[in-house]
C-alpha positions as CSV (number, residue, x, y, z in Angstrom):
1,M,-8.3,4.7,4.3
2,T,-5.3,4.4,6.4
3,I,-3.9,7.8,7.7
4,D,-1.0,6.7,9.5
5,A,2.1,8.7,10.5
6,P,5.6,7.4,10.4
7,V,6.9,4.8,13.1
8,N,7.8,7.6,15.8
9,S,5.9,8.1,18.9
10,K,6.2,11.8,18.5
11,D,4.1,11.6,15.5
12,I,1.2,10.3,17.5
13,I,-0.3,11.8,20.6
14,G,1.8,10.9,23.3
15,L,2.0,7.1,24.0
16,D,0.3,8.1,27.6
17,A,-2.5,9.7,25.5
18,I,-3.1,6.6,23.1
19,A,-6.8,5.7,23.2
20,P,-7.2,2.0,24.4
21,L,-8.7,-0.5,22.2
22,D,-12.3,-0.5,22.0
23,D,-14.4,-3.3,20.2
24,T,-17.5,-1.0,19.6
25,L,-15.6,0.6,16.7
26,Y,-15.3,-2.7,15.0
27,T,-16.6,-2.4,11.4
28,I,-15.7,-4.6,8.2
29,Q,-17.0,-4.3,4.7
30,P,-19.0,-7.3,3.5
31,A,-16.4,-8.0,0.8
32,A,-13.5,-7.9,3.1
33,A,-15.6,-10.1,5.5
34,A,-16.2,-12.5,2.7
35,L,-12.6,-12.7,1.8
36,L,-11.7,-13.4,5.4
37,K,-14.4,-16.1,5.8
38,S,-13.3,-17.8,2.5
39,I,-9.5,-18.0,3.4
40,T,-9.9,-18.8,7.3
41,G,-12.8,-21.1,7.1
42,I,-14.3,-18.9,9.8
43,A,-18.0,-18.8,8.7
44,N,-19.7,-17.3,12.1
45,D,-19.8,-13.3,12.2
46,D,-19.2,-13.5,15.9
47,L,-16.1,-15.9,15.8
48,L,-14.5,-14.1,12.9
49,K,-14.8,-11.0,15.0
50,K,-13.1,-12.8,18.1
51,H,-10.3,-13.8,15.7
52,I,-9.8,-10.3,14.2
53,L,-9.9,-8.8,18.0
54,T,-7.2,-11.1,18.7
55,V,-4.9,-10.2,16.1
56,Q,-5.7,-6.7,16.5
57,E,-4.4,-6.7,20.3
58,K,-1.3,-8.4,19.4
59,A,-0.6,-5.7,16.5
60,Y,-1.4,-2.8,18.7
61,K,1.4,-3.7,21.2
62,I,3.9,-3.7,18.6
63,F,3.2,-0.2,17.6
64,P,-0.1,1.8,18.2
65,Y,-1.1,2.9,14.8
66,P,-4.5,4.6,14.7
67,C,-5.6,2.3,11.4
68,I,-5.3,-0.9,13.9
69,R,-7.5,0.6,16.6
70,T,-10.2,1.8,14.1
71,F,-10.0,-1.3,12.0
72,T,-9.2,0.5,8.7
73,F,-6.7,-2.4,8.3
74,L,-9.4,-4.5,7.2
75,R,-10.3,-2.0,4.1
76,L,-9.8,-3.4,0.7
77,D,-8.4,-0.3,-0.6
78,I,-6.8,-1.4,-3.9
79,S,-10.1,-2.7,-5.3
80,S,-11.5,0.7,-5.2
81,S,-9.2,2.2,-7.5
82,P,-10.2,2.8,-11.1
83,A,-7.0,1.0,-12.1
84,Y,-7.7,-2.2,-10.2
85,E,-9.1,-4.0,-13.5
86,K,-5.9,-3.2,-15.1
87,V,-4.2,-5.0,-12.4
88,L,-6.2,-8.2,-13.0
89,Q,-5.9,-7.9,-16.8
90,L,-2.2,-7.9,-16.2
91,A,-2.2,-11.0,-14.2
92,R,-4.4,-12.6,-17.0
93,E,-2.3,-11.2,-19.9
94,R,1.2,-11.0,-19.0
95,K,3.3,-14.0,-18.4
96,D,5.0,-13.8,-15.0
97,A,3.6,-10.3,-14.1
98,I,5.0,-9.2,-11.0
99,M,3.1,-7.2,-8.4
100,L,4.9,-5.2,-5.6
101,D,2.7,-4.0,-2.3
102,M,4.8,-1.1,-0.6
103,G,3.9,-0.4,3.0
104,C,1.9,-3.7,2.9
105,C,1.1,-3.9,6.8
106,F,-1.0,-7.2,7.3
107,G,-1.4,-7.6,3.4
108,I,-5.0,-7.6,2.9
109,D,-5.0,-6.0,-0.5
110,V,-2.7,-8.6,-1.7
111,R,-4.8,-11.4,-0.5
112,N,-7.6,-10.0,-2.2
113,V,-5.7,-9.5,-5.3
114,A,-4.5,-13.2,-5.1
115,A,-7.9,-14.4,-4.6
116,E,-9.0,-12.6,-7.7
117,G,-6.3,-14.2,-10.0
118,F,-3.0,-12.7,-9.4
119,P,-0.5,-15.7,-8.5
120,A,0.6,-15.2,-4.8
121,S,4.1,-16.4,-5.9
122,N,4.4,-13.4,-8.2
123,I,3.6,-11.0,-5.4
124,V,6.3,-9.2,-3.5
125,A,5.2,-7.0,-0.2
126,C,7.6,-4.9,1.6
127,D,7.2,-2.9,5.0
128,L,9.5,-1.6,7.6
129,N,8.5,-4.4,10.2
130,R,8.0,-8.0,9.3
131,K,5.7,-8.4,12.4
132,F,2.7,-7.3,11.0
133,W,3.4,-9.4,7.8
134,D,3.6,-12.2,10.2
135,L,0.5,-11.4,12.0
136,G,-1.2,-11.3,8.6
137,H,-0.6,-14.8,8.2
138,E,-2.1,-15.2,11.7
139,L,-5.0,-13.0,10.6
140,F,-5.5,-15.4,7.4
141,K,-4.8,-18.4,9.2
142,S,-2.2,-19.2,6.3
143,T,1.6,-19.8,6.2
144,P,4.3,-19.1,3.8
145,E,3.7,-22.2,1.9
146,S,-0.2,-21.8,1.8
147,F,0.2,-18.1,0.6
148,P,3.6,-18.0,-1.1
149,A,3.9,-14.2,-1.8
150,H,7.4,-12.7,-1.0
151,F,8.3,-10.3,1.7
152,V,11.2,-7.9,2.1
153,E,11.5,-6.0,5.1
154,G,13.3,-2.6,5.2
155,D,13.3,1.3,4.5
156,V,13.0,2.1,0.8
157,F,15.1,5.1,1.3
158,D,17.8,2.7,2.4
159,P,19.9,2.0,-0.7
160,S,20.5,-1.4,0.4
161,I,16.7,-1.9,-0.1
162,L,16.0,0.2,-2.9
163,T,18.5,2.3,-5.1
164,A,17.3,5.3,-7.5
165,S,17.4,4.4,-11.1
166,L,15.9,5.8,-14.2
167,P,12.9,4.4,-15.7
168,A,13.7,1.3,-17.8
169,S,13.4,2.1,-21.5
170,V,13.9,-1.5,-22.7
171,H,12.3,-4.8,-21.1
172,S,15.0,-6.8,-19.4
173,K,15.6,-9.9,-21.3
174,T,18.1,-11.6,-18.6
175,S,17.1,-14.5,-16.7
176,S,14.2,-14.0,-14.3
177,V,14.6,-13.2,-10.6
178,K,13.9,-15.5,-8.0
179,L,11.7,-14.0,-5.7
180,S,11.8,-16.2,-3.2
181,D,15.5,-15.2,-2.6
182,L,14.9,-11.3,-2.4
183,T,16.4,-9.3,0.3
184,S,15.9,-6.1,-1.3
185,L,14.2,-4.5,-4.0
186,N,17.0,-3.8,-6.1
187,P,16.8,-6.9,-8.3
188,L,13.4,-5.7,-9.5
189,H,14.6,-2.9,-11.4
190,G,12.5,-2.5,-14.6
191,R,10.8,-6.0,-13.8
192,V,7.5,-5.0,-11.7
193,S,4.3,-4.9,-13.9
194,V,2.2,-3.5,-11.0
195,V,3.2,-1.3,-8.0
196,H,0.7,-0.5,-5.3
197,A,1.5,2.2,-2.5
198,Q,-1.5,2.7,-0.4
199,A,-1.3,5.4,2.3
200,F,2.4,5.6,1.8
201,F,3.6,8.6,0.0
202,H,2.0,11.3,2.2
203,L,4.3,9.9,5.1
204,F,7.1,11.9,3.6
205,D,7.9,15.5,2.9
206,E,7.8,17.2,-0.9
207,E,11.5,16.2,-1.5
208,K,11.2,12.6,-0.3
209,Q,8.1,12.1,-2.2
210,L,9.8,12.9,-5.5
211,Q,12.6,10.9,-4.6
212,L,10.4,7.9,-3.5
213,A,8.5,8.3,-7.1
214,R,11.6,8.3,-9.0
215,S,13.1,5.1,-7.1
216,V,9.4,3.4,-7.8
217,A,9.7,4.2,-11.3
218,G,12.8,2.6,-11.6
219,L,11.1,-0.6,-10.5
220,L,8.4,-0.5,-13.2
221,S,8.5,-2.6,-16.3
222,P,8.5,-0.4,-19.5
223,E,6.1,-2.5,-20.9
224,P,3.0,-0.8,-22.1
225,G,0.3,-1.0,-19.5
226,S,2.5,-1.4,-16.5
227,V,1.0,0.6,-13.8
228,I,1.7,2.4,-10.4
229,L,-1.4,2.9,-8.3
230,G,-2.5,4.1,-4.9
231,A,-4.2,6.5,-2.7
232,H,-3.3,8.9,0.3
233,A,-4.2,12.2,1.7
234,G,-4.4,15.1,-0.9
235,L,-5.6,18.7,-1.6
236,R,-8.1,19.8,-4.1
237,E,-5.9,22.5,-5.3
238,G,-2.0,23.4,-5.2
239,K,0.2,21.3,-2.9
240,G,1.4,22.0,0.7
241,M,1.2,21.1,4.2
242,L,-2.3,19.5,5.9
243,S,-2.4,19.7,9.4
244,G,-5.1,18.2,11.9
245,V,-6.2,15.3,14.1
246,F,-7.4,12.3,12.3
247,F,-8.2,8.8,14.1
248,Q,-6.7,10.4,17.2
249,A,-3.3,11.0,15.6
250,R,-2.0,14.5,15.5
251,L,-0.6,14.6,11.5
252,S,1.1,17.0,9.5
253,L,1.5,15.8,6.0
254,F,2.8,17.3,2.7
255,C,0.0,16.8,0.2
256,H,-0.3,17.3,-3.5
257,S,-3.5,18.2,-5.5
258,P,-4.6,16.0,-8.7
259,E,-2.8,18.8,-10.7
260,T,0.6,18.8,-9.1
261,W,0.5,15.0,-8.4
262,T,-0.2,14.6,-12.3
263,A,2.7,17.2,-13.0
264,M,5.3,15.5,-10.9
265,W,4.7,11.9,-12.3
266,D,4.4,13.2,-16.2
267,G,7.4,15.5,-16.5
268,E,9.6,15.1,-13.6
269,V,9.5,11.4,-12.9
270,F,8.9,10.2,-16.4
271,D,9.5,12.0,-19.5
272,K,6.5,13.8,-20.5
273,G,4.2,11.9,-22.5
274,T,5.5,8.5,-21.8
275,V,3.0,7.8,-19.1
276,K,-0.9,8.3,-18.7
277,V,-1.6,9.7,-15.1
278,N,-5.1,9.5,-13.7
279,A,-5.6,11.4,-10.4
280,F,-8.6,12.7,-8.6
281,S,-9.7,13.7,-5.0
282,R,-12.6,12.6,-2.9
283,E,-13.7,13.8,0.5
284,F,-14.0,11.7,3.6
285,V,-15.8,13.1,6.6
286,N,-15.2,11.4,10.3
287,S,-16.3,12.7,13.5
288,E,-13.1,14.8,14.0
289,N,-12.5,16.3,10.6
290,S,-12.9,15.8,7.0
291,I,-10.1,14.8,4.7
292,N,-9.6,14.8,0.9
293,V,-7.9,11.5,-0.2
294,L,-6.3,11.4,-3.9
295,Y,-6.8,8.3,-5.8
296,W,-4.2,7.9,-8.7
297,S,-2.5,5.7,-11.1
298,V,0.4,5.9,-13.5
299,E,0.5,3.8,-16.5
300,R,3.3,3.3,-19.3
301,I,2.2,3.9,-22.6
């Protein structure tokens, strides 16, 4: 689970205090190792580790995110969602289904989804910094031609990247969007079958989270089964600030509980009764602290 603060040095214990890289922290899920081996052709565990460490070092110089130091960028988070089978079902059953991955970093989740059947050419990824996406190609030894997912760089609170729009009520019958030409997410309003937002919403305050949810809702296709899913830091009850040190980052995050998160989507963002929300929390413990992670999905009905 990636618990990263926004790209601002004040949100991380001062740059001089950032811990150096430590390869003893290296850990990788068997499924993630299998995915990397199958795509890169690096079958030897030691050589795979060396390759990952090389990319990690380059990424840490771009910005010292705690998730880069602790190798959580290697986690296959989307596949742990209860809604994951719905994602794969949409890939199988819906012609030209589009998936959007928000805050994609290296893009390991979309690599996994593509490996399990979602056409890479129908995947769009977005993040603030293209350099991490480019390092994803280095990590997986791919090129834009061999992995033809599309990338949009920008701030989703910038109207030129994503403007707020009411949830679509009728499926667009206009000509399809050429994903390779995208420079913003706005042409995707009402067209996206799957939106994945992992460790993303908790980077913003309550007002911004609601604003973002409404903007994301405007992208979602009105067809039944279209789904938004993700996970981030949460509370067991109520909503409010969560403060602490996680992965050597001092964080202060606004968090929802399953009940308040459900109420936001079903009633504030979408008209009540037009979506099915599934949200639950699970506690994770590390050497510094514990944190509740909110797993959730929002499905059009």
